[in-house]
Structures are given as C-alpha cells and as structure tokens.
C-alpha positions as CSV (number, residue, x, y, z in Angstrom):
1,M,174.5,112.1,90.2
2,L,176.5,110.4,92.7
3,V,179.7,112.8,93.6
4,G,182.0,112.9,96.4
5,I,182.2,109.0,96.9
6,G,184.5,106.4,95.6
7,K,183.7,104.2,92.6
8,D,182.7,101.1,94.8
9,M,180.4,103.3,97.0
10,K,178.9,104.8,93.8
11,F,178.0,101.0,92.7
12,K,176.5,100.0,96.1
13,A,174.5,103.1,96.1
14,F,173.2,102.8,92.6
15,F,172.6,99.0,93.1
16,G,170.8,99.6,96.4
17,L,168.3,102.0,94.4
18,V,168.0,99.4,91.7
19,L,167.2,96.8,94.4
20,I,164.7,99.0,96.2
21,T,162.8,99.5,92.8
22,A,163.3,96.1,91.3
23,V,163.6,93.2,93.8
24,I,162.5,93.8,97.4
25,G,158.8,93.4,98.5
26,F,157.8,92.0,95.2
27,Q,157.7,95.7,94.2
28,L,154.1,96.7,94.0
29,Q,152.9,97.9,90.7
30,S,150.2,100.5,90.5
31,V,146.8,99.4,88.8
32,A,146.2,101.0,85.7
33,Q,143.3,103.6,85.7
34,D,141.3,101.5,83.0
35,A,142.1,98.1,84.7
36,P,139.3,96.4,86.6
37,Q,139.1,97.4,90.1
38,V,141.1,95.0,92.4
39,Q,138.6,93.2,94.8
40,C,139.3,92.8,98.5
41,G,136.7,90.0,99.4
42,I,138.7,89.0,102.3
43,A,137.8,92.2,104.1
44,D,134.1,91.9,103.1
45,I,133.3,88.5,104.6
46,N,130.7,89.0,107.2
47,V,131.5,87.1,110.4
48,D,129.2,87.7,113.4
49,S,130.3,87.0,117.1
50,Q,127.8,84.2,117.5
51,S,129.6,82.0,114.8
52,T,133.0,82.3,116.3
53,V,135.0,80.8,119.2
54,D,138.4,81.6,120.6
55,G,141.1,80.9,118.0
56,G,144.0,80.1,120.0
57,Q,143.9,76.5,119.6
58,M,143.4,76.8,115.8
59,V,146.3,79.0,115.6
60,G,148.4,76.1,117.3
61,K,147.1,73.5,114.8
62,L,148.2,75.8,112.1
63,L,151.7,76.0,113.3
64,D,151.9,72.4,114.0
65,K,150.9,71.5,110.5
66,V,153.3,74.0,108.8
67,Q,156.2,73.1,111.1
68,G,155.8,69.4,109.8
69,L,156.4,70.6,106.2
70,T,160.0,69.7,105.0
71,D,159.8,72.3,102.0
72,Y,157.2,73.8,100.0
73,Q,156.5,76.2,97.1
74,Y,153.5,78.5,96.0
75,D,152.8,81.3,93.8
76,C,152.1,84.6,95.7
77,S,149.6,87.4,94.8
78,Q,149.6,90.5,96.8
79,V,147.4,93.5,96.7
80,S,148.4,96.6,98.8
81,W,146.2,99.7,99.5
82,R,149.0,101.5,101.5
83,T,148.9,104.7,99.3
84,G,145.1,104.4,98.9
85,K,145.0,103.0,95.5
86,P,145.2,99.3,94.9
87,K,148.8,98.0,93.8
88,E,149.5,94.4,92.7
89,A,152.4,92.2,92.9
90,A,153.3,88.5,92.3
91,A,156.2,86.1,93.1
92,K,157.0,82.5,93.3
93,F,157.8,81.6,97.0
94,Y,160.0,78.5,98.1
95,F,160.8,77.4,101.4
96,K,163.1,74.4,102.8
97,K,164.0,73.5,106.4
98,P,165.8,74.7,108.3
99,G,165.1,78.2,107.1
100,M,165.9,78.4,103.3
101,V,163.9,81.0,101.3
102,R,163.8,81.9,97.8
103,I,161.6,84.5,96.2
104,E,161.2,85.3,92.4
105,V,159.5,88.3,91.3
106,V,156.9,87.8,88.5
107,S,156.2,90.9,86.4
108,Q,155.9,92.2,82.9
109,D,158.8,94.5,83.3
110,F,162.4,94.7,84.2
111,R,161.6,93.3,87.6
112,N,160.6,90.0,86.4
113,G,163.0,87.3,87.6
114,S,164.5,89.4,90.4
115,I,165.4,87.1,93.3
116,I,166.0,86.9,97.0
117,V,167.5,84.1,98.8
118,R,168.4,83.0,102.3
119,Q,170.7,80.3,101.8
120,A,171.6,77.2,104.1
121,D,174.4,79.2,105.7
122,G,171.9,82.1,106.6
123,I,173.4,84.6,104.2
124,I,170.7,86.6,102.4
125,K,171.4,87.6,98.8
126,A,169.4,89.5,96.1
127,A,169.7,89.8,92.3
128,G,168.2,91.7,89.7
129,G,166.1,90.2,86.8
130,G,167.1,90.0,83.2
131,L,170.0,91.9,82.2
132,L,170.5,93.0,85.9
133,H,170.9,89.3,87.3
134,A,174.7,89.8,87.4
135,M,174.0,92.7,89.9
136,Q,174.1,90.8,93.3
137,M,174.1,92.1,97.0
138,T,174.3,90.6,100.3
139,L,171.8,92.0,102.8
140,D,171.1,92.0,106.5
141,E,168.2,90.2,107.7
142,N,166.7,93.2,109.2
143,S,167.5,95.4,106.3
144,R,164.5,98.0,105.4
145,M,164.9,96.9,101.7
146,L,163.6,93.5,102.7
147,R,160.3,95.0,104.3
148,L,156.9,94.1,102.9
149,P,153.9,96.6,102.9
150,N,152.6,94.7,105.8
151,G,155.9,95.4,107.7
152,T,157.1,91.8,107.9
153,S,160.5,90.9,106.4
154,A,160.4,89.1,103.0
155,V,162.7,86.4,104.2
156,K,160.6,86.0,107.3
157,S,157.4,85.5,105.5
158,D,157.3,81.8,105.5
159,F,154.3,80.1,107.1
160,A,156.0,79.0,110.4
161,S,157.5,82.6,110.9
162,L,154.1,84.2,110.1
163,I,152.1,81.9,112.5
164,S,154.7,82.0,115.2
165,G,154.6,85.9,115.0
166,L,150.6,85.7,115.5
167,Q,151.2,83.4,118.4
168,S,153.5,85.9,120.1
169,K,150.7,88.6,119.6
170,L,148.1,86.3,121.4
171,A,150.8,85.8,124.1
172,N,151.1,89.5,124.5
173,G,147.2,90.1,124.8
174,A,145.9,90.0,121.3
175,V,142.6,88.4,120.9
176,C,141.9,85.6,118.2
177,K,138.5,84.4,116.9
178,V,137.8,81.8,114.4
179,T,134.5,80.5,112.8
180,K,133.0,77.5,114.1
181,A,132.6,76.0,110.7
182,P,133.9,76.9,107.2
183,V,132.1,79.6,105.3
184,S,131.6,80.7,101.7
185,A,133.8,83.5,100.5
186,T,135.2,85.3,97.5
187,T,138.9,85.4,98.0
188,L,141.9,86.0,95.5
189,H,141.5,82.5,94.8
190,G,137.9,83.0,93.4
191,D,135.0,81.6,95.4
192,D,136.1,79.2,98.3
193,S,135.2,77.5,101.4
194,V,137.4,78.7,104.2
195,V,137.8,78.9,108.1
196,V,138.1,82.6,108.9
197,I,140.7,83.8,111.8
198,D,140.4,87.3,112.9
199,V,142.9,88.9,115.2
200,F,142.0,91.9,117.4
201,E,144.3,94.3,119.3
202,G,144.0,97.7,120.9
203,P,142.8,98.7,124.5
204,D,139.5,97.1,124.3
205,K,140.6,94.2,121.9
206,N,138.2,95.3,119.1
207,V,140.4,96.6,116.6
208,R,140.9,94.0,113.9
209,T,144.5,94.0,112.7
210,E,144.7,90.6,110.7
211,R,142.4,88.2,109.0
212,L,143.5,84.7,107.8
213,L,141.5,82.4,105.6
214,V,142.5,78.8,106.2
215,N,141.7,75.7,104.0
216,P,139.4,73.7,106.3
217,H,141.0,70.3,105.0
218,S,144.9,71.2,105.0
219,F,144.9,73.7,107.9
220,I,147.1,76.0,105.8
221,P,146.6,79.4,105.0
222,V,145.2,80.4,101.7
223,E,145.0,84.3,102.1
224,W,146.3,86.6,104.9
225,A,145.2,90.2,105.2
226,Y,146.6,93.1,107.4
227,F,144.6,96.1,108.5
228,N,145.4,99.5,109.7
229,N,142.9,101.8,111.6
230,G,140.0,99.6,110.4
231,K,140.9,99.6,106.7
232,I,142.6,97.0,104.9
233,L,146.4,97.5,104.3
234,S,147.3,94.5,102.1
235,T,146.5,90.9,101.5
236,V,148.4,88.0,100.1
237,A,147.1,84.8,98.6
238,F,149.2,81.6,98.5
239,K,148.2,79.6,95.3
240,N,149.2,76.4,93.7
241,L,150.8,75.2,96.9
242,V,153.1,72.0,96.6
243,T,154.5,70.4,99.6
244,N,157.4,67.9,100.5
245,K,158.6,67.5,96.9
246,G,162.2,67.6,97.9
247,V,163.4,71.2,96.6
248,S,166.9,71.0,95.9
249,D,169.3,73.1,98.0
250,S,170.7,74.6,95.0
251,T,167.4,76.4,94.5
252,F,168.4,78.7,97.4
253,K,171.8,79.8,96.1
254,L,172.8,82.5,93.9
C-alpha cells in the first residue's frame, strides 16, 4: 500500500509498477515447464578460425545499408536466459527517420498491446495494453524502465543504433570476425543460410560477447545474440521485415 504520499504521486508510483511489468522490455514471460525447450541455435553454430576474416568492413556495410532505409517494420522474437531458464517475448517494431520508434508488445495476457513510442519531437511515451491503454507516461530516454535484458534501451534498438554501438566497440579495441561465406544454420527463423559475425572482447580478445546472423543478400541482421561469461544471455530475431513503405508519422504518436 502506498502511504504518506500525495494522490498524484500514488498514481505515478502505481503506474510505474504497471509499466515495469506490462510494457518495458517486451516483458519476458517464463516458458511453461511442459512447453518445448527453447532452442538457442545461434550459440551452437560452429565457426572455426580458418573460415573467418576481419569483420570491420562488413560491419561498415551493414551500417551503410540500414542508414539508407527511410522506414521499416518487423516482428521481433526474443529469448532470454538471464535467470537461467528461457523466457520468451514478442513485439512489433516500427522505425522511421530521423529517429521515430514504436514498439507494440505481443502476448497472451494483459501485456498485449502495450506500446512505447519515440515521437518526432523526441518525446518518449508509453501506454498500457487493453483496458490500461488510457494509462500513459512520459519517460526519459535513459530510464531503466526501457532497459532490455541485453542492456540496451528499447528506444535505441533500431538497426542503425545497434550497429553504430558495435562500431564503437570495435573502435575501442573489440575484435570482430565474419565468415568468408554464408553458412547453414538453425536460427529462430528456422533453417537458414547466414553470414556469421562474432564480436570478441576481454584482455586477450577471446571472449565472445555478441553474435550476429546476417542475410547474405540484403546485408540486414536476421538475429542478434548477446553473451555473458561465455554463456548466451539473450537473442532476438527480426522477422517479416518490410522496408521503405512510407510508415505514417501518426504511427509514432500516443
């Protein structure tokens, strides 16, 4: 019970709790004990050093490609092992230059339809799903409520922001390796042919911290995984990508 604070503060505190559990970070849902085991094929792809070259140039190509997109949307599937057990989440993601973002949570419970937007004016707003849609809140860009399991901000998870972040890591000493040719792999998409990019950090540059799977024809990521202490932390797949279709500015308003 919230005591000793004003009515407005009570509402904000309550709504903040609702957002934490219902909106932000797609809100991961535990996999039922009798559900099929979630596969993490991205971590199991075997890549030997003889089949890779320096990936810095490839990362530059990826950034050039996504920066050339005016707008895009995709279905997002995420699995996290942060607590040891796999947890799944899903969302629809929309982006439009110069930096508008919309994320819609997809779930089977009250979280469904929860929304985060970064509007054309840069203001970030969030709203609950269903009966909670009338409950809205303005958030700071660096709010921990926007933090995803991999540590990135939900409103900074567009392709250009993610790849620019990867370039910054490389500029600060991280090592990137890319397969010389596409490889066959089982991903969250299913069986696929992908280019594999691995990122290594640590004193000896031998600790894998990220792995990207890239479509060899479009040069756009199809899955992106993060690792911690050698174990997979989370992976997210980008499905049903549609680009440059003229997404309306109204999509990014609440």
